[in-house]
C-alpha positions as CSV (number, residue, x, y, z in Angstrom):
1,M,133.9,55.1,75.9
2,A,134.5,57.2,79.0
3,S,134.4,54.3,81.3
4,R,136.2,52.0,78.6
5,P,139.0,54.1,77.3
6,H,140.8,51.0,75.8
7,L,137.9,49.4,74.3
8,Y,139.0,50.5,70.8
9,S,142.4,51.2,69.3
10,N,142.7,54.1,67.0
11,V,144.6,52.2,64.4
12,P,143.5,49.6,61.8
13,V,145.3,46.4,61.3
14,F,146.3,45.3,57.9
15,L,146.4,41.6,56.8
16,A,147.4,39.8,53.7
17,A,144.0,38.4,52.0
18,S,145.8,35.2,51.7
19,A,146.1,35.0,55.4
20,L,142.4,35.7,56.0
21,D,141.7,33.0,53.4
22,E,144.0,30.4,55.3
23,M,142.3,31.3,58.4
24,Q,138.9,30.7,56.9
25,R,140.0,27.3,55.7
26,I,141.1,26.3,59.2
27,V,137.6,27.2,60.4
28,V,136.1,25.1,57.7
29,A,138.4,22.2,58.5
30,I,137.5,22.2,62.3
31,E,133.7,22.3,61.6
32,A,134.0,19.5,59.2
33,T,135.8,17.6,61.8
34,A,133.1,18.3,64.2
35,R,130.8,16.4,62.0
36,L,132.6,13.1,62.1
37,P,131.2,10.5,64.3
38,G,134.3,9.3,65.8
39,Y,135.4,12.8,66.8
40,R,132.1,13.6,68.3
41,E,132.1,10.5,70.4
42,A,135.7,11.3,71.6
43,V,134.8,14.9,72.7
44,L,131.5,14.1,74.2
45,S,133.3,11.5,76.3
46,W,134.7,14.1,78.4
47,A,131.8,16.6,78.2
48,P,129.2,17.0,81.0
49,E,125.8,15.2,80.8
50,I,123.9,18.1,79.8
51,A,126.1,18.6,76.6
52,Q,125.2,15.1,75.2
53,R,121.9,15.9,73.6
54,D,121.9,17.7,70.3
55,F,118.9,19.9,69.8
56,G,119.9,21.2,66.5
57,P,121.5,24.7,66.9
58,I,125.1,24.8,65.9
59,G,126.2,28.0,67.7
60,A,125.6,31.7,67.1
61,L,128.7,33.9,66.5
62,M,131.4,31.5,66.9
63,G,134.9,33.0,67.6
64,Y,138.1,31.7,66.3
65,D,141.2,33.3,67.5
66,F,144.4,33.3,65.6
67,H,148.2,34.4,66.1
68,L,150.0,35.3,63.1
69,D,153.6,35.8,63.7
70,D,154.6,32.9,61.4
71,G,151.4,32.1,59.4
72,P,148.0,31.9,61.1
73,K,147.9,29.7,64.2
74,L,144.6,29.0,65.7
75,I,145.1,29.2,69.6
76,E,141.4,29.0,70.7
77,V,137.9,28.4,69.7
78,N,135.0,30.3,71.4
79,T,131.2,29.7,71.5
80,N,130.3,32.9,73.5
81,A,132.8,35.2,71.6
82,G,132.3,39.0,72.6
83,G,132.8,41.8,70.4
84,A,131.1,41.1,67.2
85,F,128.5,43.9,67.5
86,L,131.0,46.4,68.7
87,N,133.3,45.6,65.9
88,A,130.4,45.9,63.3
89,L,129.9,49.3,64.8
90,L,133.7,50.2,64.5
91,A,133.8,48.8,60.9
92,R,130.9,51.2,59.9
93,A,132.6,54.1,61.4
94,Q,135.7,53.9,59.3
95,K,136.0,56.7,56.7
96,A,137.4,55.0,53.6
97,C,139.9,57.3,51.7
98,C,139.2,55.5,48.5
99,S,137.2,52.6,47.0
100,E,140.2,50.3,47.4
101,V,140.2,50.7,51.2
102,D,136.4,50.5,51.4
103,R,136.6,47.1,49.8
104,A,139.5,45.9,51.9
105,L,137.8,46.4,55.1
106,I,136.8,43.1,56.6
107,G,133.7,44.2,58.6
108,A,130.4,45.8,58.2
109,R,130.4,48.6,55.7
110,D,126.8,47.8,54.6
111,N,123.9,45.9,56.1
112,H,125.4,42.4,55.2
113,F,126.4,41.9,58.9
114,E,122.9,42.9,60.1
115,T,121.1,40.8,57.8
116,N,123.5,37.7,58.4
117,V,122.9,38.1,62.2
118,V,119.2,38.0,61.8
119,T,119.3,35.0,59.5
120,M,121.7,33.3,61.9
121,F,119.3,33.5,64.7
122,E,116.3,32.5,62.5
123,N,118.4,29.5,61.3
124,E,119.2,28.5,64.9
125,W,115.5,28.6,65.7
126,R,114.6,26.4,62.7
127,R,117.3,23.9,63.4
128,Q,115.4,23.1,66.4
129,R,111.9,24.0,65.7
130,G,111.6,23.3,62.1
131,A,109.8,26.5,60.9
132,G,108.8,30.0,61.8
133,S,110.9,32.6,63.6
134,P,111.5,33.5,67.3
135,R,109.2,36.2,68.7
136,M,111.4,37.2,71.6
137,I,115.1,36.8,72.1
138,A,116.6,37.3,75.5
139,I,120.3,38.3,75.6
140,V,121.4,36.7,78.8
141,D,124.5,37.1,81.0
142,D,125.4,37.3,84.8
143,R,124.7,40.8,85.9
144,P,124.8,42.1,82.3
145,E,125.0,45.7,83.1
146,E,128.3,45.1,85.1
147,Q,130.0,43.5,82.2
148,Y,132.6,45.1,80.4
149,L,131.1,44.3,76.9
150,Y,127.5,45.4,78.0
151,P,127.5,48.0,75.3
152,E,127.3,45.3,72.7
153,F,124.4,43.7,74.4
154,V,122.6,47.0,73.8
155,L,123.7,47.0,70.2
156,A,122.5,43.5,69.6
157,R,119.1,44.3,71.1
158,Q,118.9,47.3,68.8
159,L,119.7,45.4,65.8
160,L,117.2,42.7,66.5
161,L,114.5,45.3,67.3
162,K,115.3,47.2,63.9
163,H,114.6,43.9,62.2
164,G,111.2,43.4,63.8
165,I,112.4,40.8,66.7
166,K,111.4,41.7,70.2
167,A,114.5,41.4,72.3
168,M,115.5,42.0,76.0
169,I,118.6,42.0,78.0
170,G,118.5,40.0,81.2
171,D,120.3,38.4,84.1
172,A,120.3,34.6,84.0
173,S,119.2,34.4,87.6
174,E,115.9,36.4,86.7
175,L,114.7,33.8,84.2
176,K,111.6,31.7,85.3
177,Y,110.7,28.4,84.1
178,D,106.8,27.9,84.6
179,G,104.2,25.9,82.7
180,G,106.8,24.5,80.2
181,R,107.8,28.0,79.1
182,L,110.7,30.2,80.0
183,W,110.0,33.7,81.0
184,L,112.1,36.9,81.5
185,N,110.5,39.8,83.3
186,G,107.1,38.6,82.5
187,Q,107.8,38.0,78.8
188,E,107.9,34.5,77.3
189,T,111.3,33.8,75.7
190,D,111.5,31.7,72.6
191,L,115.4,32.0,72.2
192,V,118.3,32.6,74.4
193,Y,121.3,34.3,73.0
194,N,123.6,32.8,75.5
195,R,126.6,35.0,76.8
196,L,127.1,33.0,80.1
197,V,130.5,31.5,80.8
198,D,128.8,28.7,83.0
199,F,129.1,26.5,79.8
200,A,127.4,23.4,81.4
201,L,124.7,25.8,83.1
202,D,125.7,24.2,86.5
203,R,125.3,27.1,88.7
204,P,122.1,27.2,91.0
205,D,121.1,30.6,89.7
206,H,121.0,29.1,86.2
207,A,118.8,26.5,87.2
208,A,115.7,27.8,85.3
209,L,117.6,28.0,81.9
210,R,119.1,24.6,82.6
211,A,115.7,23.1,83.1
212,A,114.0,24.8,80.0
213,Y,117.1,23.9,77.9
214,Q,117.1,20.1,78.8
215,D,113.2,20.0,78.2
216,G,113.6,21.5,74.8
217,A,111.3,24.4,76.0
218,V,113.7,27.1,74.7
219,V,116.2,27.5,71.9
220,V,119.5,28.3,73.5
221,T,122.5,29.3,71.4
222,P,125.2,28.9,71.8
223,N,124.5,25.9,74.2
224,P,126.3,23.2,76.2
225,H,126.4,20.9,73.2
226,S,128.1,23.3,70.8
227,H,130.6,24.2,73.5
228,A,131.3,20.5,73.9
229,L,132.1,20.0,70.1
230,F,134.0,23.1,69.4
231,A,135.4,25.1,72.3
232,S,136.4,22.7,75.1
233,K,140.2,23.3,75.3
234,R,140.8,19.4,75.6
235,N,139.4,19.3,71.9
236,L,142.7,20.9,70.8
237,T,144.5,17.9,71.8
238,L,142.7,16.1,68.9
239,L,142.5,18.9,66.4
240,S,146.4,19.2,66.5
241,D,146.9,15.3,66.2
242,P,147.2,14.2,62.6
243,V,147.1,10.5,63.7
244,A,143.8,10.9,65.5
245,L,142.4,13.1,62.6
246,E,143.3,10.3,60.1
247,A,141.6,7.8,62.4
248,F,138.4,9.8,62.6
249,G,138.4,9.5,58.7
250,L,139.2,13.4,58.1
251,F,140.2,13.8,54.3
252,P,144.0,14.6,53.8
253,E,143.2,18.1,52.6
254,M,141.4,18.9,55.8
255,R,144.2,17.3,57.9
256,A,146.7,19.5,56.1
257,R,144.8,22.7,57.0
258,L,144.8,21.6,60.6
259,A,148.5,21.9,60.7
260,G,147.6,25.6,61.7
261,V,146.5,24.3,65.2
262,P,149.6,24.1,67.4
263,R,150.1,20.8,69.0
264,T,148.4,20.6,72.3
265,A,148.6,18.0,75.0
266,L,146.6,17.2,78.2
267,V,148.8,17.8,81.5
268,T,148.8,14.7,83.4
269,P,151.1,13.4,86.3
270,D,152.8,11.1,83.7
271,N,153.8,13.8,81.3
272,A,154.3,16.6,83.8
273,D,158.0,16.1,84.1
274,V,158.6,16.3,80.4
275,L,156.3,19.4,79.9
276,W,158.1,21.1,82.7
277,Q,161.4,20.7,80.9
278,S,159.9,22.2,77.6
279,R,157.8,24.7,79.3
280,K,159.7,27.6,77.6
281,D,158.0,26.7,74.4
282,M,154.5,26.1,75.7
283,F,151.3,28.0,76.9
284,F,149.4,26.5,79.6
285,K,145.5,26.8,79.6
286,P,142.9,25.5,82.3
287,L,140.3,23.2,80.8
288,S,137.6,25.2,82.4
289,G,138.8,28.6,81.9
290,H,137.7,31.6,79.9
291,G,138.8,35.1,79.1
292,S,142.6,34.5,79.5
293,K,142.1,33.7,83.2
294,A,144.7,31.3,84.9
295,V,146.6,31.1,81.7
296,Y,150.3,31.1,81.8
297,R,153.1,31.5,79.5
298,G,155.7,28.6,80.1
299,D,158.8,30.8,80.5
300,K,157.1,32.9,83.1
301,V,155.8,29.9,85.3
302,T,156.9,29.6,88.8
303,K,157.4,26.4,90.7
304,G,154.4,27.1,92.8
305,V,152.2,27.8,89.8
306,W,153.6,24.6,88.1
307,A,152.6,22.4,91.2
308,E,149.0,23.6,90.6
309,I,149.3,22.9,86.8
310,A,151.0,19.5,87.1
311,R,147.8,18.3,89.3
312,G,145.9,18.3,86.1
313,G,143.0,20.4,84.6
314,Y,145.2,22.0,82.0
315,V,146.3,21.6,78.5
316,A,149.9,22.7,77.3
317,Q,149.8,24.1,73.9
318,V,153.0,24.8,71.7
319,F,153.6,28.5,71.9
320,A,152.4,30.5,68.7
321,A,153.9,34.0,68.9
322,P,151.2,36.9,68.4
323,G,151.7,39.3,65.5
324,Q,152.9,42.9,66.2
325,R,151.4,46.2,65.3
326,M,153.4,49.4,65.7
327,I,151.3,52.4,67.1
328,E,152.1,55.8,68.1
329,I,151.9,56.7,72.0
330,D,152.8,60.4,73.0
331,G,154.5,60.9,69.5
332,A,156.8,58.0,70.0
333,P,156.4,54.6,68.2
334,A,155.5,51.7,70.3
335,P,154.7,48.0,69.5
336,R,151.6,46.2,70.5
337,K,150.9,42.5,70.3
338,M,148.0,41.4,68.0
339,D,145.5,38.6,67.5
340,V,142.8,38.3,65.1
341,R,139.3,36.9,65.8
342,L,137.0,35.6,63.1
343,Y,133.3,35.8,64.0
344,T,131.6,33.1,62.2
345,Y,128.3,31.1,61.7
346,D,128.2,27.7,60.0
347,S,131.8,28.1,58.7
348,Q,131.1,31.4,57.2
349,V,133.0,34.4,58.1
350,L,130.6,37.2,59.5
351,L,133.3,39.7,60.5
352,A,137.0,39.9,61.2
353,A,138.6,41.9,64.0
354,A,141.9,42.3,65.6
355,R,142.7,42.9,69.3
356,L,145.8,44.9,70.2
357,Y,147.3,44.5,73.6
358,Q,150.4,44.2,76.0
359,G,151.1,41.4,78.4
360,Q,150.7,37.6,78.2
361,T,147.2,37.6,77.0
362,T,144.6,39.9,75.4
363,N,143.1,42.6,77.5
364,F,141.4,46.0,77.5
365,R,143.7,47.8,79.7
366,T,146.6,48.8,77.2
367,P,147.1,52.4,76.0
368,G,146.7,52.4,72.3
369,G,145.1,48.8,72.5
370,G,141.7,47.4,72.1
371,F,139.5,46.2,69.3
372,A,140.9,47.4,65.7
373,P,139.4,47.0,62.2
374,V,141.0,44.5,59.8
375,L,141.7,45.6,56.2
376,A,142.7,42.9,53.8
377,I,145.6,43.7,51.3
């Protein structure tokens, strides 16, 4: 905490239970859409070659991010969503003043989160291997000890060890693929909990993981296939298009739920002039981006930045305002923007958490900001 003073906010966030239910219904609708053959064919058409094969796993700890100023609006889907283990710790740390508050906390007041996480990894294993359980799970990122969320890698390892599963934290560049097996520091690795943002495993220092994954020699979750189905930002152009969803055969009830996905369009030279004129109502996101990098609020885009966006490689999403939470800083009230993330597996919510911040996008640099527990009212 000394080196991460804005990791946690010191206030909870209160949300209507109906809003949380609506958010989960959107999640269910997205994952139902991802099972439709026409949708899968469409999104895999722009995915890299490595993402084409389905080994079975569906993606551990998905993250669905929402803004809630005017009803829940899904702004992004993440397959390597950070923060779940940190937020489970935060939820357990809450001191409930009464049983009503205890029941309202959308988090990990008991061991349900832990057991669900263990079950999740075992299920990911069985979806590819058919039976048994992983003996060793590697929690993998680039230079993990330098990552801002490294503490949650430690929490994840502790949780797995507690439940009898050997676990290690490792740098992806240290993986070795030899004899048809993947190794980390001399230990055979059965399953990789993948926290890399190299979603196609393209980088040279990820070659061992890439080769082992393509050979089916290791279970990787989340993996390039699940990222292509769920988290590619270009997918939002389909998920927000009622005509396309109807053509894919999505039931009317599910299409109605996806009205909670703001309309999104691929930026092309053909529509660039129109999007420039309506930019003040848009948010621009790079197709290959992550962690709010190179994301621009339309009303703050300069002509120089726009020239880069107009060349392509971006989507334009109708702006959905974040919610707001009032906090106290140095004895004075102060507003903070707020988004809510649902951590899920197979459409089921494992945990809900909020992030408070200032600026265009979420960050962990705001006094009074950071992760906040969610209470349903």
